N, C-alpha and C positions, 0 to 999 in steps of 0.2 A: 443608269447614269447615261448610257448613250441613247436610249430613248428620249430622255430630257433634251440632250443636245439635238437631236434630230428634229424636235419639235422647236426648239428655240431658233434653230436655223431658218426655218420656215416663217417665223413671226416678223423678222426684220431683215428680209432679203438683201437689203443695200448696205447693211452694216458691215464693217470690217470684221472676218472672221480670223484670217491669220495675218500677221504682220512680219514683215521683215525689214531690212535696211539695205540701203544702196551702198556702194563702194566709199561715199562720202559720210556715211552714218545717218542719213536722212531716213526717217521711217517711210515705208511705202505699204501699201495693203497688196498682199501676194494673192489673197481670194477674199471675195465677200461672203456672207452666210449663203446667200442665192447660188453661187457659184459652187460653193460646196455642196449645197444639197443636190442641185442639179447634176454635178459629178458623181455622187453617190448613187442618185436614182440610176443614172446611165449605165454605171458599174453593176448595181443590183440587176438590171435587166440584163446585160449582157451575160452575167453568172448565172441567171435562172434560166437563160435560153441554152446555156450548157449543160443544164440539168443539176446545177449546185442548188442545194435546198437545206432543210432542216436536216442536221447531224452529218452535212457533207464538210470536208476540209479544204481549205484554200491556204496553199503554201504563198506568204507574202514577203517578197524581197524588193521592196520600195523604200527608197531613201525618205526620212520623216519629212513631212510637209502636206500641202494640200492634197495631193494624190493619195499619199498613204492614209491619212485620215479619212478620205472618201472610200478607200478600199475597205477599210476597217469598219465604216458604217454600213456599207453595202453587205458584207459578210455577216454583220450583226442582223441586219434587217432581214437576210433569209434564213436566218437561224441556224447559220453554218458555224464552224471553228476556224479559226484564223491560227496558222503554224507560220510564227514571224521567223524568218531565217535573217538573222543579222550577221553579216559578215565579219563582224567585231567580236561575236560571241565565242569565238573558236571552235574547231571541228568536233571537241567531245560534247561540247552542248548541244549543237545543232543535230549531231547522231542520236542523242538521248530524245532531242524534240521530235525527231522524225521517225523514230522507233515508235513513238507513242501514236501517231496519226500521220498516216501516208496521205500526202494532198492529193485531191481529184484533180486539180489545176494549180499552177504555180503562177501566181501574177508578178512580174519583175521589171523594172526599169531598165533602161539600155545600160546604166552603171553597175547594176547587180549582175546583168548577163556577162559584162565585160569581166568583173571579177572572177566570175565562174567559168569564163572561158579563155578568150585571147589575152587578157591580162592577168591570168592567174601568176605568173612570175613576178610580176611588179606588186600584185596585191599581197603576195606572201611577205615581201620586204616589209609592207605597211602593215604587217599583221592582220590582214584581211584573208577570209578563206570562205568559200562557198562550194559546194559539192556541185558536180555537173547537174544543172537544173532539171535537164532533159531526162534524166535518170529517175527523177522523182514523180514524173507525170507529165502531162501536156503542159506546155510554157504559153503564156500570153504576154505580150508587151503591153505596159500601161505607159503613157507619156508618149514623148517623141521616139520613132523608131527609126534609128539609123540602119543602114545596110547590114546584114549579118544578124539582126535580131530575130526573136520568135514572132510569129504574126501577131499583129495588134489585137488586143482584145476589143470586140467589135462593139463598138458604144456610138453608133451611127444615129441612134435616137429613133428607130422604128417603133411603132406602136406595140409595145408588149404589155401585157396586163400581169403586173406584179402580184404576188402573193402578199395577202396581208402581212403586215411586219409580224415576225415571230417574236 
């Protein structure tokens, strides 16, 4: 199914892929098909540069949206596994997931890093919990990187030859 989605994104790059709404309720395009395909390619290239490939595991702590979908498409393209670290799943579910597959790298947005770090007391009150991400493996930030976050996943678009999709 992800292969079909990846192909469909390239057929009509100007077509809206992910929609959202403004505060007034007006529909807006959050990402076009081309935006999403390009972001997935950049993430795949950066992960490939880090040595992630078939059989590797990527921890994913990214809020739902274009970045999360692009990460999942990149992981799929490389033939790796995604271990989704959902702060709302609860500590027991997360421990069980992590016992099955230790991530080679953890991709996290700034919000997930806050939930796992400095904002942990506030997050607990909202029934959100993430382990210390750095204990799981190397952490890379996707999306905006405010001070105090892990280094950004390098997606500068250098010419990297990606392996054929797995």
